[in-house]
N, CA, C and O of each residue as an XYZ file, in Angstrom:
264
protein
N     -43.095      3.118    -39.088
C     -44.153      2.582    -38.439
C     -45.570      3.220    -38.941
O     -46.597      2.543    -38.900
N     -45.562      4.367    -39.347
C     -46.904      4.750    -39.795
C     -47.962      5.069    -38.852
O     -47.694      5.218    -37.660
N     -49.250      5.195    -39.340
C     -50.267      5.420    -38.451
C     -50.691      4.193    -37.730
O     -50.827      3.133    -38.340
N     -50.904      4.297    -36.457
C     -51.386      3.192    -35.753
C     -52.739      2.933    -35.737
O     -53.525      3.880    -35.769
N     -53.165      1.694    -35.689
C     -54.673      1.198    -35.557
C     -55.212      1.502    -34.301
O     -54.406      1.773    -33.411
N     -56.442      1.513    -34.037
C     -56.920      1.697    -32.874
C     -56.542      0.699    -31.763
O     -56.302      1.057    -30.610
N     -56.505     -0.587    -32.191
C     -56.010     -1.690    -31.260
C     -54.521     -1.523    -30.917
O     -54.133     -1.958    -29.833
N     -53.686     -0.947    -31.727
C     -52.236     -0.687    -31.407
C     -52.115      0.369    -30.378
O     -51.333      0.276    -29.432
N     -53.079      1.597    -30.624
C     -53.132      2.591    -29.646
C     -53.479      2.059    -28.334
O     -52.835      2.445    -27.358
N     -54.394      1.245    -28.204
C     -54.891      0.753    -26.998
C     -53.929     -0.031    -26.176
O     -54.034     -0.158    -24.957
N     -52.899     -0.599    -26.975
C     -51.790     -1.509    -26.425
C     -50.637     -0.570    -25.925
O     -49.701     -1.107    -25.332
N     -50.627      0.682    -26.100
C     -49.572      1.538    -25.795
C     -50.006      2.583    -24.729
O     -51.186      2.898    -24.573
N     -49.051      3.065    -24.054
C     -49.194      4.272    -23.166
C     -48.209      5.277    -23.537
O     -47.209      4.943    -24.171
N     -48.407      6.429    -23.206
C     -47.511      7.662    -23.444
C     -46.610      7.738    -22.138
O     -46.993      7.620    -20.974
N     -45.395      7.951    -22.578
C     -44.162      7.939    -21.633
C     -43.200      9.034    -22.136
O     -42.556      8.932    -23.180
N     -43.157     10.152    -21.253
C     -42.432     11.238    -21.553
C     -40.913     11.043    -21.194
O     -40.608     10.582    -20.094
N     -40.062     11.357    -22.023
C     -38.620     11.142    -21.753
C     -37.932     12.628    -22.042
O     -38.111     13.160    -23.138
N     -37.233     13.197    -21.135
C     -36.472     14.437    -21.445
C     -35.104     13.995    -21.902
O     -34.510     13.157    -21.224
N     -34.582     14.463    -22.940
C     -33.288     14.276    -23.422
C     -32.467     15.557    -23.693
O     -33.056     16.610    -23.936
N     -31.394     15.504    -23.664
C     -30.507     16.663    -24.046
C     -30.872     16.999    -25.654
O     -31.117     16.133    -26.493
N     -30.856     18.279    -25.867
C     -31.172     18.721    -27.319
C     -30.344     17.891    -28.274
O     -30.921     17.324    -29.203
N     -29.037     17.775    -28.121
C     -28.346     17.077    -29.077
C     -28.640     15.706    -29.256
O     -28.574     15.237    -30.393
N     -28.995     14.908    -28.175
C     -29.345     13.559    -28.192
C     -30.725     13.506    -29.005
O     -30.872     12.601    -29.826
N     -31.649     14.362    -28.819
C     -32.994     14.410    -29.365
C     -32.779     14.653    -30.947
O     -33.374     13.958    -31.770
N     -31.972     15.590    -31.284
C     -31.742     15.893    -32.660
C     -31.048     14.704    -33.323
O     -31.330     14.452    -34.495
N     -30.102     13.904    -32.619
C     -29.476     12.753    -33.173
C     -30.358     11.794    -33.357
O     -30.256     11.175    -34.416
N     -31.376     11.429    -32.469
C     -32.443     10.410    -32.407
C     -33.145     10.672    -33.720
O     -33.261      9.757    -34.534
N     -33.661     11.994    -33.984
C     -34.473     12.441    -35.106
C     -33.748     12.161    -36.492
O     -34.348     11.763    -37.491
N     -32.497     12.397    -36.435
C     -31.792     12.282    -37.683
C     -31.515     10.827    -37.993
O     -31.419     10.441    -39.158
N     -31.384      9.999    -36.929
C     -31.203      8.399    -37.148
C     -32.522      8.011    -37.667
O     -32.524      7.267    -38.649
N     -33.738      8.423    -37.129
C     -34.873      7.928    -37.746
C     -35.148      8.374    -39.229
O     -35.884      7.710    -39.958
N     -34.580      9.426    -39.606
C     -34.654      9.924    -41.091
C     -33.756      8.987    -41.828
O     -34.117      8.497    -42.898
N     -32.568      8.715    -41.275
C     -31.656      7.771    -41.961
C     -32.196      6.512    -42.095
O     -32.137      5.955    -43.191
N     -32.755      5.935    -41.075
C     -33.282      4.590    -41.046
C     -34.425      4.430    -42.048
O     -34.527      3.427    -42.754
N     -35.336      5.520    -42.087
C     -36.483      5.663    -43.109
C     -35.884      5.514    -44.460
O     -36.367      4.718    -45.266
N     -34.904      6.212    -44.725
C     -34.376      6.282    -46.239
C     -33.877      4.773    -46.488
O     -34.201      4.179    -47.516
N     -33.100      4.201    -45.531
C     -32.568      2.877    -45.829
C     -33.586      1.807    -45.942
O     -33.414      0.821    -46.658
N     -34.721      2.025    -45.183
C     -35.725      0.860    -45.018
C     -36.741      1.142    -46.097
O     -37.599      0.286    -46.312
N     -36.728      2.310    -46.828
C     -37.824      2.642    -47.740
C     -39.221      2.684    -47.143
O     -40.244      2.347    -47.738
N     -39.146      3.121    -45.941
C     -40.498      3.233    -45.125
C     -40.324      4.293    -44.082
O     -39.178      4.682    -43.859
N     -41.253      4.768    -43.467
C     -40.938      5.753    -42.327
C     -40.791      4.981    -41.034
O     -41.547      4.119    -40.585
N     -39.649      5.466    -40.517
C     -39.233      4.764    -39.232
C     -39.245      5.963    -38.034
O     -38.472      6.916    -38.130
N     -39.983      5.863    -37.144
C     -40.211      6.981    -36.250
C     -39.090      6.863    -35.083
O     -38.473      5.845    -34.767
N     -38.994      8.041    -34.573
C     -38.204      8.089    -33.304
C     -38.661      7.129    -32.202
O     -37.901      6.507    -31.459
N     -40.008      7.089    -32.190
C     -40.737      6.345    -31.090
C     -40.395      4.764    -31.525
O     -40.191      3.963    -30.612
N     -40.344      4.408    -32.622
C     -40.039      3.030    -32.911
C     -38.712      2.812    -32.533
O     -38.552      1.813    -31.833
N     -37.652      3.508    -32.817
C     -36.267      3.542    -32.383
C     -36.155      3.276    -30.786
O     -35.482      2.377    -30.283
N     -36.891      4.166    -30.128
C     -36.818      4.059    -28.630
C     -37.449      2.959    -28.095
O     -36.991      2.409    -27.094
N     -38.495      2.555    -28.673
C     -39.137      1.173    -28.260
C     -38.116      0.024    -28.591
O     -37.919     -0.787    -27.686
N     -37.539     -0.120    -29.609
C     -36.429     -1.160    -29.896
C     -35.376     -1.098    -28.747
O     -35.074     -2.100    -28.098
N     -34.802      0.210    -28.520
C     -33.694      0.322    -27.540
C     -34.171     -0.106    -26.197
O     -33.398     -0.735    -25.474
N     -35.395      0.185    -25.792
C     -35.729     -0.205    -24.525
C     -36.136     -1.631    -24.326
O     -36.040     -2.166    -23.222
N     -36.616     -2.287    -25.448
C     -36.978     -3.702    -25.389
C     -35.763     -4.391    -25.441
O     -35.707     -5.433    -24.787
N     -34.717     -4.021    -26.111
C     -33.323     -4.644    -26.180
C     -32.603     -4.678    -24.794
O     -32.011     -5.648    -24.321
N     -32.766     -3.379    -24.198
C     -32.231     -3.112    -22.808
C     -32.916     -4.053    -21.830
O     -32.221     -4.656    -21.013
N     -34.164     -4.208    -21.859
C     -34.970     -4.799    -20.883
C     -34.746     -6.397    -21.087
O     -34.998     -7.183    -20.174
N     -34.284     -6.793    -22.274
C     -34.330     -8.216    -22.541
C     -32.712     -8.702    -22.086
O     -32.420     -9.896    -22.149
N     -31.871     -7.854    -21.705
C     -30.707     -8.273    -21.311
C     -30.664     -8.905    -19.979
O     -31.434     -8.583    -19.074
N     -29.652     -9.908    -19.862
C     -29.577    -10.724    -18.587
C     -29.053     -9.824    -17.488
O     -28.314     -8.892    -17.805
N     -29.372    -10.028    -16.230
C     -28.561     -9.598    -15.392
C     -29.470     -8.655    -14.354
O     -29.081     -8.384    -13.219
N     -30.662     -8.224    -14.879
C     -31.474     -7.283    -14.075
C     -32.457     -8.096    -13.329
O     -32.704     -9.268    -13.611
N     -33.024     -7.415    -12.343
C     -33.977     -8.132    -11.463
C     -35.276     -8.175    -12.236
O     -36.064     -9.106    -12.068
N     -35.512     -7.195    -13.071
C     -36.835     -6.938    -13.522
C     -36.627     -7.083    -15.135
O     -35.870     -6.347    -15.768
N     -37.358     -8.072    -15.678
C     -37.277     -8.261    -17.286
C     -38.580     -7.653    -17.747
O     -39.410     -7.129    -17.004
N     -38.676     -7.800    -19.238
C     -39.812     -7.317    -19.873
C     -41.002     -8.298    -19.500
O     -40.843     -9.517    -19.548
N     -42.211     -7.708    -19.124
C     -43.418     -8.585    -18.714
C     -43.673     -9.492    -20.023
O     -44.585    -10.320    -20.032
């Protein structure tokens, strides 16, 4: 994902998530693996954002992605 522009920063908010250490380390390792495969930096934040977007896009919930 790289450095964000000012407009991208304005569109995002901080959200703190507490994860078990093993999950956090696995997420960071996955970001490194995806970075190597993609030939660009893939951040853990980018992966979490994709996971949440996918989760919220599923049918069956009362609340979808705005």
